[in-house]
DRENLO-790039 format. One record per atom (N, C-alpha, C, O): residue number from 1; atom name; x, z, y. Coordinates in steps of 0.1 Angstrom, whole numbers. Layout:
N
[NUM; 'CA'; [X; Z; Y]] ...
This chain:
76
[1; 'N'; [401; 446; 702]] [1; 'CA'; [407; 447; 715]] [1; 'C'; [395; 450; 725]] [1; 'O'; [384; 444; 723]] [2; 'N'; [397; 459; 734]] [2; 'CA'; [387; 462; 744]] [2; 'C'; [392; 456; 757]] [2; 'O'; [404; 454; 759]] [3; 'N'; [383; 453; 766]] [3; 'CA'; [386; 447; 779]] [3; 'C'; [393; 458; 787]] [3; 'O'; [403; 455; 794]] [4; 'N'; [389; 470; 787]] [4; 'CA'; [395; 481; 794]] [4; 'C'; [405; 489; 786]] [4; 'O'; [401; 495; 776]] [5; 'N'; [417; 487; 789]] [5; 'CA'; [428; 495; 782]] [5; 'C'; [436; 502; 793]] [5; 'O'; [437; 497; 804]] [6; 'N'; [442; 513; 790]] [6; 'CA'; [450; 520; 800]] [6; 'C'; [462; 513; 803]] [6; 'O'; [470; 509; 794]] [7; 'N'; [465; 510; 816]] [7; 'CA'; [477; 504; 820]] [7; 'C'; [477; 489; 820]] [7; 'O'; [484; 483; 829]] [8; 'N'; [470; 483; 812]] [8; 'CA'; [469; 468; 810]] [8; 'C'; [456; 464; 806]] [8; 'O'; [450; 470; 796]] [9; 'N'; [450; 454; 812]] [9; 'CA'; [436; 450; 807]] [9; 'C'; [437; 443; 794]] [9; 'O'; [448; 438; 790]] [10; 'N'; [426; 444; 786]] [10; 'CA'; [426; 437; 773]] [10; 'C'; [428; 422; 775]] [10; 'O'; [434; 416; 766]] [11; 'N'; [423; 416; 786]] [11; 'CA'; [425; 402; 789]] [11; 'C'; [440; 399; 790]] [11; 'O'; [445; 390; 784]] [12; 'N'; [447; 407; 798]] [12; 'CA'; [462; 405; 799]] [12; 'C'; [469; 408; 786]] [12; 'O'; [478; 400; 783]] [13; 'N'; [465; 418; 779]] [13; 'CA'; [471; 420; 766]] [13; 'C'; [469; 409; 756]] [13; 'O'; [479; 405; 749]] [14; 'N'; [457; 403; 756]] [14; 'CA'; [454; 392; 747]] [14; 'C'; [463; 380; 751]] [14; 'O'; [468; 373; 743]] [15; 'N'; [465; 378; 764]] [15; 'CA'; [473; 367; 769]] [15; 'C'; [488; 368; 764]] [15; 'O'; [494; 359; 759]] [16; 'N'; [493; 380; 765]] [16; 'CA'; [506; 383; 760]] [16; 'C'; [508; 381; 745]] [16; 'O'; [517; 376; 740]] [17; 'N'; [498; 386; 738]] [17; 'CA'; [498; 385; 723]] [17; 'C'; [498; 370; 719]] [17; 'O'; [505; 366; 711]] [18; 'N'; [489; 362; 726]] [18; 'CA'; [488; 348; 722]] [18; 'C'; [501; 341; 726]] [18; 'O'; [505; 331; 719]] [19; 'N'; [508; 345; 736]] [19; 'CA'; [521; 339; 740]] [19; 'C'; [532; 342; 729]] [19; 'O'; [540; 333; 726]] [20; 'N'; [531; 354; 723]] [20; 'CA'; [541; 358; 713]] [20; 'C'; [537; 354; 699]] [20; 'O'; [546; 351; 691]] [21; 'N'; [524; 354; 697]] [21; 'CA'; [519; 350; 683]] [21; 'C'; [507; 341; 685]] [21; 'O'; [496; 346; 685]] [22; 'N'; [510; 329; 686]] [22; 'CA'; [499; 319; 688]] [22; 'C'; [488; 319; 678]] [22; 'O'; [477; 317; 681]] [23; 'N'; [492; 323; 666]] [23; 'CA'; [482; 323; 655]] [23; 'C'; [474; 336; 654]] [23; 'O'; [466; 338; 645]] [24; 'N'; [477; 345; 663]] [24; 'CA'; [469; 358; 663]] [24; 'C'; [454; 356; 664]] [24; 'O'; [450; 347; 672]] [25; 'N'; [447; 363; 657]] [25; 'CA'; [432; 362; 657]] [25; 'C'; [427; 374; 665]] [25; 'O'; [428; 386; 660]] [26; 'N'; [422; 372; 677]] [26; 'CA'; [418; 382; 686]] [26; 'C'; [403; 383; 687]] [26; 'O'; [396; 373; 689]] [27; 'N'; [398; 395; 685]] [27; 'CA'; [383; 398; 686]] [27; 'C'; [382; 409; 696]] [27; 'O'; [388; 420; 694]] [28; 'N'; [374; 407; 706]] [28; 'CA'; [371; 418; 715]] [28; 'C'; [359; 426; 711]] [28; 'O'; [349; 421; 706]] [29; 'N'; [360; 439; 713]] [29; 'CA'; [350; 449; 709]] [29; 'C'; [348; 457; 722]] [29; 'O'; [356; 465; 725]] [30; 'N'; [337; 454; 729]] [30; 'CA'; [336; 459; 743]] [30; 'C'; [322; 462; 748]] [30; 'O'; [313; 456; 742]] [31; 'N'; [321; 470; 758]] [31; 'CA'; [308; 472; 764]] [31; 'C'; [305; 461; 774]] [31; 'O'; [293; 460; 778]] [32; 'N'; [315; 454; 778]] [32; 'CA'; [313; 443; 788]] [32; 'C'; [307; 431; 781]] [32; 'O'; [313; 426; 772]] [33; 'N'; [296; 425; 787]] [33; 'CA'; [291; 413; 781]] [33; 'C'; [286; 404; 792]] [33; 'O'; [277; 396; 789]] [34; 'N'; [292; 405; 804]] [34; 'CA'; [288; 395; 814]] [34; 'C'; [293; 381; 811]] [34; 'O'; [303; 380; 804]] [35; 'N'; [287; 371; 816]] [35; 'CA'; [291; 358; 814]] [35; 'C'; [306; 355; 818]] [35; 'O'; [313; 349; 812]] [36; 'N'; [309; 362; 829]] [36; 'CA'; [323; 360; 835]] [36; 'C'; [333; 366; 825]] [36; 'O'; [343; 360; 822]] [37; 'N'; [331; 378; 820]] [37; 'CA'; [340; 384; 810]] [37; 'C'; [341; 376; 798]] [37; 'O'; [352; 374; 792]] [38; 'N'; [329; 371; 793]] [38; 'CA'; [329; 363; 780]] [38; 'C'; [338; 351; 782]] [38; 'O'; [345; 347; 773]] [39; 'N'; [337; 344; 794]] [39; 'CA'; [345; 332; 797]] [39; 'C'; [360; 336; 797]] [39; 'O'; [368; 328; 791]] [40; 'N'; [363; 347; 803]] [40; 'CA'; [377; 352; 803]] [40; 'C'; [382; 354; 789]] [40; 'O'; [393; 350; 785]] [41; 'N'; [374; 361; 781]] [41; 'CA'; [378; 364; 767]] [41; 'C'; [381; 351; 759]] [41; 'O'; [391; 350; 752]] [42; 'N'; [372; 342; 760]] [42; 'CA'; [374; 329; 753]] [42; 'C'; [385; 321; 759]] [42; 'O'; [393; 315; 752]] [43; 'N'; [387; 322; 772]] [43; 'CA'; [398; 315; 779]] [43; 'C'; [412; 319; 775]] [43; 'O'; [421; 311; 776]] [44; 'N'; [413; 332; 771]] [44; 'CA'; [427; 336; 767]] [44; 'C'; [429; 334; 752]] [44; 'O'; [440; 337; 747]] [45; 'N'; [420; 327; 746]] [45; 'CA'; [422; 323; 732]] [45; 'C'; [416; 333; 721]] [45; 'O'; [419; 331; 709]] [46; 'N'; [408; 343; 726]] [46; 'CA'; [402; 351; 716]] [46; 'C'; [392; 343; 708]] [46; 'O'; [386; 333; 713]] [47; 'N'; [390; 347; 696]] [47; 'CA'; [380; 340; 687]] [47; 'C'; [366; 345; 689]] [47; 'O'; [357; 340; 683]] [48; 'N'; [364; 356; 696]] [48; 'CA'; [351; 361; 698]] [48; 'C'; [351; 375; 704]] [48; 'O'; [361; 380; 708]] [49; 'N'; [339; 380; 705]] [49; 'CA'; [336; 393; 711]] [49; 'C'; [324; 399; 704]] [49; 'O'; [315; 392; 700]] [50; 'N'; [324; 412; 703]] [50; 'CA'; [312; 420; 698]] [50; 'C'; [309; 430; 709]] [50; 'O'; [318; 438; 713]] [51; 'N'; [297; 430; 714]] [51; 'CA'; [292; 440; 723]] [51; 'C'; [291; 453; 715]] [51; 'O'; [285; 454; 705]] [52; 'N'; [296; 464; 721]] [52; 'CA'; [295; 477; 714]] [52; 'C'; [281; 481; 711]] [52; 'O'; [278; 488; 702]] [53; 'N'; [271; 476; 720]] [53; 'CA'; [257; 479; 717]] [53; 'C'; [252; 472; 705]] [53; 'O'; [241; 476; 700]] [54; 'N'; [259; 462; 700]] [54; 'CA'; [255; 455; 688]] [54; 'C'; [264; 457; 676]] [54; 'O'; [264; 450; 666]] [55; 'N'; [273; 467; 677]] [55; 'CA'; [283; 469; 666]] [55; 'C'; [277; 471; 652]] [55; 'O'; [282; 465; 643]] [56; 'N'; [266; 478; 651]] [56; 'CA'; [261; 480; 637]] [56; 'C'; [255; 467; 632]] [56; 'O'; [255; 466; 619]] [57; 'N'; [251; 458; 640]] [57; 'CA'; [246; 445; 635]] [57; 'C'; [257; 434; 633]] [57; 'O'; [255; 426; 625]] [58; 'N'; [267; 435; 642]] [58; 'CA'; [276; 423; 643]] [58; 'C'; [290; 425; 639]] [58; 'O'; [297; 415; 635]] [59; 'N'; [295; 437; 639]] [59; 'CA'; [310; 439; 638]] [59; 'C'; [316; 434; 625]] [59; 'O'; [326; 427; 625]] [60; 'N'; [310; 437; 613]] [60; 'CA'; [316; 433; 601]] [60; 'C'; [316; 418; 600]] [60; 'O'; [325; 411; 596]] [61; 'N'; [304; 412; 603]] [61; 'CA'; [303; 397; 603]] [61; 'C'; [313; 391; 612]] [61; 'O'; [319; 381; 609]] [62; 'N'; [315; 396; 624]] [62; 'CA'; [324; 391; 634]] [62; 'C'; [338; 391; 628]] [62; 'O'; [346; 381; 630]] [63; 'N'; [342; 402; 622]] [63; 'CA'; [356; 403; 617]] [63; 'C'; [358; 392; 606]] [63; 'O'; [368; 386; 606]] [64; 'N'; [348; 391; 597]] [64; 'CA'; [349; 381; 587]] [64; 'C'; [351; 367; 592]] [64; 'O'; [359; 359; 588]] [65; 'N'; [343; 364; 602]] [65; 'CA'; [343; 350; 608]] [65; 'C'; [356; 348; 615]] [65; 'O'; [362; 337; 614]] [66; 'N'; [361; 357; 623]] [66; 'CA'; [374; 356; 630]] [66; 'C'; [385; 355; 620]] [66; 'O'; [394; 347; 622]] [67; 'N'; [385; 362; 609]] [67; 'CA'; [396; 361; 599]] [67; 'C'; [396; 347; 593]] [67; 'O'; [406; 342; 588]] [68; 'N'; [384; 341; 593]] [68; 'CA'; [383; 327; 587]] [68; 'C'; [387; 317; 598]] [68; 'O'; [385; 305; 596]] [69; 'N'; [391; 322; 610]] [69; 'CA'; [396; 313; 621]] [69; 'C'; [384; 305; 627]] [69; 'O'; [386; 294; 631]] [70; 'N'; [373; 311; 627]] [70; 'CA'; [361; 305; 634]] [70; 'C'; [357; 314; 646]] [70; 'O'; [361; 326; 646]] [71; 'N'; [349; 309; 655]] [71; 'CA'; [345; 316; 667]] [71; 'C'; [332; 324; 664]] [71; 'O'; [323; 320; 657]] [72; 'N'; [332; 336; 669]] [72; 'CA'; [320; 345; 668]] [72; 'C'; [316; 349; 682]] [72; 'O'; [324; 354; 690]] [73; 'N'; [303; 347; 685]] [73; 'CA'; [297; 353; 697]] [73; 'C'; [282; 354; 695]] [73; 'O'; [276; 346; 688]] [74; 'N'; [277; 364; 700]] [74; 'CA'; [262; 367; 699]] [74; 'C'; [258; 371; 712]] [74; 'O'; [264; 380; 719]] [75; 'N'; [248; 364; 717]] [75; 'CA'; [243; 368; 731]] [75; 'C'; [236; 381; 730]] [75; 'O'; [231; 386; 719]] [76; 'N'; [235; 387; 741]] [76; 'CA'; [229; 401; 743]] [76; 'C'; [216; 401; 735]] [76; 'O'; [210; 412; 735]] 
């Protein structure tokens, strides 16, 4: 999920997904990595985020961790 989606923000979409499917495992893949955005991502129940700038280092590991229902985050 990205933070910026056409018509609806990723944060809002994640909230709706979690309301309908509480067990959904949400991982954000985004260019946004400010502390405020990260707090919002975690606040809506996402299990983590991957900064697009770190995709080659983190994406596969993040998916595996989130599928195991654990939290993933890596600082800039």
